[in-house]
C-alpha angles and dihedrals in degrees: 000000000000119000120212111256095251092051092047090048094052091047091051093051091045089054091052090049091054090051093049097044115110141163088258093067104127100216138030117269097261093045096055120112090225134035092233094048127213096325091238089303097314096110097056090042091055091047091050088058094046103265118121118180120193139181137164142172128214120193123189136184119195128186125190104211099182142359126007119089095315141335120255143095137271138188122227124188139182130187113189125183138162149126141251123207125202099210090189090067095035101043109004093255098139117216094009121121133171131198147170136195127195128193133206109193122193140166129033140305114248092204096053097039104035116012109030095218132133098213086084117229094217124041091202098051118115148124110320109251147104107263138178102232106177136010116169153150122217127192122194123211136189096024093309097312091117136025140182120211124190136175133054103346141175110215094191087082091064110018125066090006126154113190092208094046089056089079093072126086100211109098092229089076091058119035096008124224089250087075102024095054096042106038118082110273090353096300134278094305143103124356094015119047124197141215109264152119129247130195122198124185133176100215094177133008092268101025125080129172129201129196131173144163123206144175105290105220112031090184127238118304093247090051099043090045101160104025100255102102099116125175126163113180140110095262093054088043136203137268116218123190131186128181138177119206122195121186129198142161097062114223095325103068106350121197141175135207117193127185122185149154140206129210127199133199134174140070093299097043096110109051096197099037124096089220135006114256105163108359125242141274144181137197130206147169132208129197122190119178136170102216101176129026116199098172137346096293100012131089150086122302132183133199134192126183131175140161148156144215133195106286095212095074109020141084095220120029101176138026135181130181133168139166151160128237128187121194113201096015092143113065112250092016100092095156095051121096129205123195149170126195143173127209130186131186120188118212123217128241090252092056091047091052090049091051091050092053087053091056099262130129106239123223125181101247151003121232133195127193115192133187121185145162123207111207115195105204092170135349086265100039126063127172118194122182113197141192125195130184110199114200118199096354111220088004083278116135089200090069113076121235111270134220111206122191124186144097150204138260115200128194126191110205 
């Protein structure tokens, strides 16, 4: 009998955990930080010497109940694993760290197979492969107030980020469609990293700036299958990002406002242009604010993001998303988070004309409304049911609105 890969994987890790379990384990099973525990003391010993190993598995099931391209269900999976090295502890190189992350994507994409929308239902869906995602060195300066990072990077972990929006599973609330639909091959972000360099500097106590430049076209996922398709030249172009981050509110009701921009060069810079004349760009803002604190780590947060690009050369020229999250809404469940969010991406006249030539019925935007609840059963086990209402999938009025029900289970090994 053949087991599906996710089932076999969980069984394998469970077997290792049984082998490694001992009376010396510091905490009960459901209080551990990791499913596989302390490895009989090996894990903390490695971390003491500057070696941190990490791995996790996320499994999703999505069902389209009505509308979209067709009803049905799909499975989506992601195994991520990697390591981080503190070279100060390992080799006396103070402030220098190195790291790598690898991805093993499996399953199907609910948006591509069932719904037909571009505000992607799952933010882990992608081409099935084993891929090197990140490989980097980072050097800190001025007692950690500045750092320089170089290698294969993924700027969506630092730029255009809302901490509260990170709860949601639709990809719009991460690397928004304003960038994903307009940058070549979706941009240098999950699941395809890019060669680049990033500078971060804390200019004042509550003011940080980020700047980075990266390989322009990272190539399609089914072309850059394993993460090693590197090309740095003017024809392939470059992606530059800059962002300013201002904090306020202290520990009482902390908030952020972030303003940023991206600039694109190269032959594929303008997604709707026959040839590149002047490159491309986009501008955005992010607001995160804790508006009510119930306890130390509990309360109500809100996020708002918006941005625009030139409409004469892009697929999406405006986006807006917003949402509320409440940690500790259910009594006795202080680590759980409940949220609701709305995202909108406006398509340009050029994209609407292109859709019409392909036989579609253009509309001016696509909208997603998402409701979710993240249930933390243990530090290493999270279950998250999710509901998404997709309005005008693909900004195509010929495709009926879709109701997608599903969720994610995440394990930290």
